[in-house]
Structure formats: structure tokens, C-alpha cells
FIKOLZA-1660 file (N, C-alpha, C; in steps of 0.1 Angstrom, whole numbers, plus 5000, padded with zeros to 4 digits):
% residues 128
   i   px   py   pz ch aa at
   1 5958 6908 1591  A  X  N
   1 5966 6898 1584  A  X CA
   1 5961 6896 1570  A  X  C
   2 5948 6896 1568  A  X  N
   2 5942 6893 1555  A  X CA
   2 5946 6905 1546  A  X  C
   3 5946 6917 1551  A  X  N
   3 5949 6929 1543  A  X CA
   3 5964 6929 1539  A  X  C
   4 5972 6924 1548  A  X  N
   4 5987 6924 1545  A  X CA
   4 5989 6913 1534  A  X  C
   5 5982 6902 1535  A  X  N
   5 5984 6891 1525  A  X CA
   5 5979 6896 1512  A  X  C
   6 5968 6903 1512  A  X  N
   6 5962 6908 1499  A  X CA
   6 5972 6918 1493  A  X  C
   7 5978 6927 1501  A  X  N
   7 5987 6937 1496  A  X CA
   7 6000 6930 1489  A  X  C
   8 6005 6919 1496  A  X  N
   8 6016 6912 1491  A  X CA
   8 6013 6905 1478  A  X  C
   9 6001 6899 1478  A  X  N
   9 5996 6892 1466  A  X CA
   9 5995 6902 1454  A  X  C
  10 5989 6913 1456  A  X  N
  10 5988 6923 1446  A  X CA
  10 6002 6928 1440  A  X  C
  11 6011 6930 1449  A  X  N
  11 6024 6935 1445  A  X CA
  11 6031 6924 1437  A  X  C
  12 6031 6912 1441  A  X  N
  12 6038 6901 1433  A  X CA
  12 6030 6897 1420  A  X  C
  13 6017 6899 1420  A  X  N
  13 6010 6895 1408  A  X CA
  13 6013 6905 1396  A  X  C
  14 6018 6917 1399  A  X  N
  14 6021 6926 1388  A  X CA
  14 6033 6921 1380  A  X  C
  15 6041 6912 1386  A  X  N
  15 6052 6906 1378  A  X CA
  15 6048 6896 1368  A  X  C
  16 6036 6891 1370  A  X  N
  16 6031 6880 1361  A  X CA
  16 6021 6886 1350  A  X  C
  17 6018 6898 1351  A  X  N
  17 6009 6904 1341  A  X CA
  17 6016 6908 1328  A  X  C
  18 6010 6906 1317  A  X  N
  18 6016 6909 1304  A  X CA
  18 6010 6923 1300  A  X  C
  19 6019 6930 1293  A  X  N
  19 6014 6943 1288  A  X CA
  19 6005 6941 1276  A  X  C
  20 5997 6951 1274  A  X  N
  20 5987 6950 1262  A  X CA
  20 5994 6956 1250  A  X  C
  21 5991 6950 1239  A  X  N
  21 5996 6956 1226  A  X CA
  21 5987 6967 1222  A  X  C
  22 5992 6978 1217  A  X  N
  22 5983 6989 1213  A  X CA
  22 5975 6985 1201  A  X  C
  23 5962 6989 1201  A  X  N
  23 5953 6987 1190  A  X CA
  23 5948 7001 1187  A  X  C
  24 5950 7006 1174  A  X  N
  24 5946 7019 1171  A  X CA
  24 5931 7022 1172  A  X  C
  25 5927 7034 1172  A  X  N
  25 5913 7038 1172  A  X CA
  25 5906 7033 1160  A  X  C
  26 5912 7032 1149  A  X  N
  26 5906 7028 1137  A  X CA
  26 5910 7013 1134  A  X  C
  27 5900 7005 1132  A  X  N
  27 5903 6991 1130  A  X CA
  27 5905 6989 1115  A  X  C
  28 5916 6983 1111  A  X  N
  28 5918 6981 1096  A  X CA
  28 5918 6966 1093  A  X  C
  29 5913 6963 1082  A  X  N
  29 5913 6949 1078  A  X CA
  29 5928 6946 1073  A  X  C
  30 5931 6934 1072  A  X  N
  30 5945 6930 1068  A  X CA
  30 5946 6931 1053  A  X  C
  31 5935 6932 1045  A  X  N
  31 5936 6933 1031  A  X CA
  31 5933 6948 1027  A  X  C
  32 5943 6956 1026  A  X  N
  32 5941 6970 1023  A  X CA
  32 5937 6971 1008  A  X  C
  33 5929 6981 1006  A  X  N
  33 5925 6984 0992  A  X CA
  33 5929 6999 0989  A  X  C
  34 5932 7002 0977  A  X  N
  34 5935 7016 0973  A  X CA
  34 5921 7023 0973  A  X  C
  35 5922 7036 0977  A  X  N
  35 5911 7045 0978  A  X CA
  35 5913 7057 0969  A  X  C
  36 5903 7061 0961  A  X  N
  36 5904 7073 0953  A  X CA
  36 5893 7083 0957  A  X  C
  37 5898 7096 0959  A  X  N
  37 5889 7107 0962  A  X CA
  37 5889 7115 0949  A  X  C
  38 5878 7120 0945  A  X  N
  38 5877 7129 0933  A  X CA
  38 5872 7143 0937  A  X  C
  39 5879 7153 0933  A  X  N
  39 5875 7167 0936  A  X CA
  39 5866 7171 0924  A  X  C
  40 5853 7172 0927  A  X  N
  40 5843 7175 0916  A  X CA
  40 5846 7189 0910  A  X  C
  41 5851 7198 0917  A  X  N
  41 5854 7212 0911  A  X CA
  41 5865 7212 0901  A  X  C
  42 5875 7204 0904  A  X  N
  42 5887 7204 0895  A  X CA
  42 5889 7192 0886  A  X  C
  43 5882 7181 0891  A  X  N
  43 5884 7168 0884  A  X CA
  43 5897 7161 0888  A  X  C
  44 5904 7167 0897  A  X  N
  44 5917 7160 0902  A  X CA
  44 5913 7148 0911  A  X  C
  45 5921 7138 0910  A  X  N
  45 5919 7126 0918  A  X CA
  45 5931 7124 0928  A  X  C
  46 5927 7119 0939  A  X  N
  46 5937 7117 0950  A  X CA
  46 5936 7103 0954  A  X  C
  47 5948 7096 0952  A  X  N
  47 5948 7081 0953  A  X CA
  47 5956 7078 0966  A  X  C
  48 5950 7070 0975  A  X  N
  48 5957 7064 0986  A  X CA
  48 5960 7050 0981  A  X  C
  49 5973 7046 0981  A  X  N
  49 5977 7033 0976  A  X CA
  49 5973 7022 0985  A  X  C
  50 5974 7010 0980  A  X  N
  50 5969 6998 0987  A  X CA
  50 5978 6995 0999  A  X  C
  51 5989 7001 1001  A  X  N
  51 5997 6999 1013  A  X CA
  51 5993 7009 1024  A  X  C
  52 5984 7018 1020  A  X  N
  52 5978 7029 1029  A  X CA
  52 5989 7038 1035  A  X  C
  53 5999 7041 1026  A  X  N
  53 6011 7049 1030  A  X CA
  53 6012 7062 1021  A  X  C
  54 6011 7060 1008  A  X  N
  54 6014 7071 0998  A  X CA
  54 6001 7076 0992  A  X  C
  55 6001 7090 0992  A  X  N
  55 5990 7097 0985  A  X CA
  55 5995 7103 0973  A  X  C
  56 5988 7101 0961  A  X  N
  56 5992 7107 0949  A  X CA
  56 5981 7115 0943  A  X  C
  57 5984 7127 0938  A  X  N
  57 5974 7136 0932  A  X CA
  57 5976 7135 0917  A  X  C
  58 5965 7133 0909  A  X  N
  58 5965 7133 0895  A  X CA
  58 5955 7143 0889  A  X  C
  59 5959 7150 0878  A  X  N
  59 5949 7159 0872  A  X CA
  59 5940 7151 0863  A  X  C
  60 5930 7157 0857  A  X  N
  60 5920 7149 0849  A  X CA
  60 5926 7142 0838  A  X  C
  61 5938 7146 0833  A  X  N
  61 5945 7139 0822  A  X CA
  61 5954 7128 0827  A  X  C
  62 5955 7126 0840  A  X  N
  62 5963 7116 0845  A  X CA
  62 5977 7120 0849  A  X  C
  63 5981 7132 0847  A  X  N
  63 5994 7137 0850  A  X CA
  63 5995 7139 0865  A  X  C
  64 6007 7133 0870  A  X  N
  64 6009 7134 0885  A  X CA
  64 6012 7149 0889  A  X  C
  65 6004 7154 0899  A  X  N
  65 6006 7167 0904  A  X CA
  65 6016 7167 0916  A  X  C
  66 6014 7158 0925  A  X  N
  66 6023 7156 0936  A  X CA
  66 6021 7142 0942  A  X  C
  67 6031 7138 0950  A  X  N
  67 6030 7125 0956  A  X CA
  67 6037 7126 0970  A  X  C
  68 6031 7120 0980  A  X  N
  68 6037 7122 0994  A  X CA
  68 6034 7110 1002  A  X  C
  69 6044 7107 1010  A  X  N
  69 6043 7098 1022  A  X CA
  69 6044 7108 1034  A  X  C
  70 6032 7113 1038  A  X  N
  70 6032 7124 1047  A  X CA
  70 6039 7121 1060  A  X  C
  71 6038 7109 1065  A  X  N
  71 6045 7105 1078  A  X CA
  71 6060 7106 1076  A  X  C
  72 6065 7100 1066  A  X  N
  72 6080 7099 1064  A  X CA
  72 6085 7113 1059  A  X  C
  73 6078 7119 1050  A  X  N
  73 6083 7132 1044  A  X CA
  73 6084 7143 1055  A  X  C
  74 6075 7142 1065  A  X  N
  74 6075 7152 1075  A  X CA
  74 6082 7148 1088  A  X  C
  75 6089 7137 1087  A  X  N
  75 6098 7132 1098  A  X CA
  75 6091 7131 1111  A  X  C
  76 6078 7125 1110  A  X  N
  76 6071 7122 1123  A  X CA
  76 6078 7110 1130  A  X  C
  77 6078 7111 1143  A  X  N
  77 6084 7100 1150  A  X CA
  77 6075 7088 1152  A  X  C
  78 6081 7076 1153  A  X  N
  78 6073 7064 1156  A  X CA
  78 6066 7067 1169  A  X  C
  79 6053 7063 1169  A  X  N
  79 6045 7065 1181  A  X CA
  79 6035 7053 1181  A  X  C
  80 6036 7045 1191  A  X  N
  80 6027 7033 1194  A  X CA
  80 6029 7022 1184  A  X  C
  81 6033 7024 1171  A  X  N
  81 6036 7014 1162  A  X CA
  81 6048 7018 1154  A  X  C
  82 6055 7009 1149  A  X  N
  82 6068 7012 1142  A  X CA
  82 6065 7020 1129  A  X  C
  83 6056 7015 1121  A  X  N
  83 6053 7022 1108  A  X CA
  83 6038 7023 1107  A  X  C
  84 6032 7035 1110  A  X  N
  84 6018 7037 1109  A  X CA
  84 6013 7037 1094  A  X  C
  85 6000 7033 1093  A  X  N
  85 5994 7034 1080  A  X CA
  85 5981 7043 1081  A  X  C
  86 5977 7048 1070  A  X  N
  86 5965 7057 1070  A  X CA
  86 5953 7049 1072  A  X  C
  87 5945 7053 1082  A  X  N
  87 5932 7046 1085  A  X CA
  87 5920 7054 1082  A  X  C
  88 5922 7067 1080  A  X  N
  88 5911 7076 1076  A  X CA
  88 5917 7086 1065  A  X  C
  89 5909 7087 1054  A  X  N
  89 5913 7094 1042  A  X CA
  89 5901 7100 1036  A  X  C
  90 5899 7113 1038  A  X  N
  90 5886 7119 1033  A  X CA
  90 5888 7135 1031  A  X  C
  91 5879 7140 1023  A  X  N
  91 5879 7155 1022  A  X CA
  91 5872 7160 1034  A  X  C
  92 5877 7173 1037  A  X  N
  92 5871 7180 1049  A  X CA
  92 5876 7194 1048  A  X  C
  93 5872 7202 1058  A  X  N
  93 5876 7216 1059  A  X CA
  93 5887 7217 1070  A  X  C
  94 5897 7226 1067  A  X  N
  94 5907 7228 1078  A  X CA
  94 5901 7235 1089  A  X  C
  95 5908 7236 1100  A  X  N
  95 5902 7243 1112  A  X CA
  95 5905 7258 1113  A  X  C
  96 5911 7263 1103  A  X  N
  96 5915 7277 1103  A  X CA
  96 5902 7286 1099  A  X  C
  97 5904 7299 1100  A  X  N
  97 5893 7308 1096  A  X CA
  97 5890 7307 1081  A  X  C
  98 5899 7302 1073  A  X  N
  98 5897 7301 1059  A  X CA
  98 5888 7290 1055  A  X  C
  99 5888 7279 1064  A  X  N
  99 5879 7267 1061  A  X CA
  99 5881 7262 1047  A  X  C
 100 5894 7261 1043  A  X  N
 100 5897 7256 1030  A  X CA
 100 5895 7241 1030  A  X  C
 101 5891 7235 1018  A  X  N
 101 5889 7221 1017  A  X CA
 101 5903 7214 1016  A  X  C
 102 5905 7204 1024  A  X  N
 102 5917 7197 1025  A  X CA
 102 5914 7182 1025  A  X  C
 103 5925 7174 1026  A  X  N
 103 5923 7159 1027  A  X CA
 103 5928 7156 1041  A  X  C
 104 5919 7151 1049  A  X  N
 104 5922 7147 1063  A  X CA
 104 5928 7133 1063  A  X  C
 105 5939 7131 1071  A  X  N
 105 5946 7119 1073  A  X CA
 105 5946 7115 1088  A  X  C
 106 5943 7103 1091  A  X  N
 106 5945 7098 1105  A  X CA
 106 5952 7085 1103  A  X  C
 107 5962 7084 1111  A  X  N
 107 5970 7071 1111  A  X CA
 107 5965 7062 1122  A  X  C
 108 5968 7049 1120  A  X  N
 108 5964 7039 1130  A  X CA
 108 5971 7040 1143  A  X  C
 109 5980 7049 1144  A  X  N
 109 5987 7052 1157  A  X CA
 109 5981 7065 1164  A  X  C
 110 5971 7070 1158  A  X  N
 110 5964 7082 1163  A  X CA
 110 5970 7096 1159  A  X  C
 111 5981 7096 1151  A  X  N
 111 5986 7108 1146  A  X CA
 111 5977 7113 1135  A  X  C
 112 5975 7126 1134  A  X  N
 112 5966 7131 1124  A  X CA
 112 5970 7145 1119  A  X  C
 113 5964 7148 1107  A  X  N
 113 5966 7161 1101  A  X CA
 113 5959 7162 1088  A  X  C
 114 5963 7171 1080  A  X  N
 114 5957 7172 1067  A  X CA
 114 5967 7176 1056  A  X  C
 115 5963 7172 1043  A  X  N
 115 5971 7176 1031  A  X CA
 115 5964 7187 1024  A  X  C
 116 5972 7197 1019  A  X  N
 116 5967 7207 1010  A  X CA
 116 5965 7201 0997  A  X  C
 117 5953 7202 0991  A  X  N
 117 5949 7196 0979  A  X CA
 117 5958 7201 0967  A  X  C
 118 5962 7213 0967  A  X  N
 118 5970 7219 0956  A  X CA
 118 5985 7214 0956  A  X  C
 119 5991 7214 0968  A  X  N
 119 6005 7212 0969  A  X CA
 119 6009 7198 0976  A  X  C
 120 6000 7192 0983  A  X  N
 120 6003 7180 0990  A  X CA
 120 6010 7183 1003  A  X  C
 121 6012 7195 1007  A  X  N
 121 6019 7199 1019  A  X CA
 121 6010 7194 1031  A  X  C
 122 6017 7187 1041  A  X  N
 122 6010 7181 1052  A  X CA
 122 6011 7190 1064  A  X  C
 123 6000 7192 1070  A  X  N
 123 5999 7200 1083  A  X CA
 123 5996 7190 1094  A  X  C
 124 6006 7187 1103  A  X  N
 124 6004 7178 1114  A  X CA
 124 5997 7185 1125  A  X  C
 125 5987 7179 1130  A  X  N
 125 5979 7185 1141  A  X CA
 125 5981 7179 1154  A  X  C
 126 5986 7167 1155  A  X  N
 126 5989 7161 1168  A  X CA
 126 5987 7146 1168  A  X  C
 127 5985 7141 1180  A  X  N
 127 5983 7127 1183  A  X CA
 127 5976 7125 1196  A  X  C
 128 5968 7115 1197  A  X  N
 128 5961 7112 1210  A  X CA
 128 5971 7106 1220  A  X  C
% end
């Protein structure tokens, strides 16, 4: 009898539980700041704006080389959040045999990939 009562209680209690809201792997403060990466070899600067959405490349003279909203420009689908923002922005090597230096991006919804430093072309690698 006790087991049957426990089973019924468990079944009905699921109706009263609330779902959890997704929290990304990367915790972001609510006050975003712009971030600048500088390529020592070329002097080019890569700016992540304060909304953490758009990346802009500038040459040493300040001329814009390219600008991208990688998530929107590559038609990635909404996943876990309506509009993801970049939570990780850093130089690194791609995973190919060439090991070319790229700009790694991770979004707060766990989608990730990298930008080609010369063209701004985004390579999407997946999501958790």
C-alpha cells in the first residue's frame, strides 16, 4: 500500500514542478563591455561591441576590414535562448591540420565556432 501511495504521489507531483530556465555555460555580467583583441603580427584590431553581438576588424590606420554578426549572418537557429550573445572571444588555433590562428567565439547558448581573421568568415562547429 505504501509503495502504491508513493507511486501516485510521484506521478501527481510532476504536475506541480516548474521547469528550469537555461543558464549558459558562461556566466555573463549584466553590464557588458566592449573587448578588443590586437594581432601583434599585423596590428589589426578585432572589436567585440558592448552588446556582445558584432565583431569588427580594423587595420592599424582604423579602416574597417570587415564586420559580422556571426550568429545572424550565418542563419544559426535559436537554441536555448532567443538571441544569444558572445560569452567567449579570444585568439586561438583552428582544429584543422593547418592550425591557422583564428578568433574563437562561444555564445551563451553553447553554440560555438571561429572567425577567419582575414575575412571574418565564420565556421560553425556545433553546440552542446
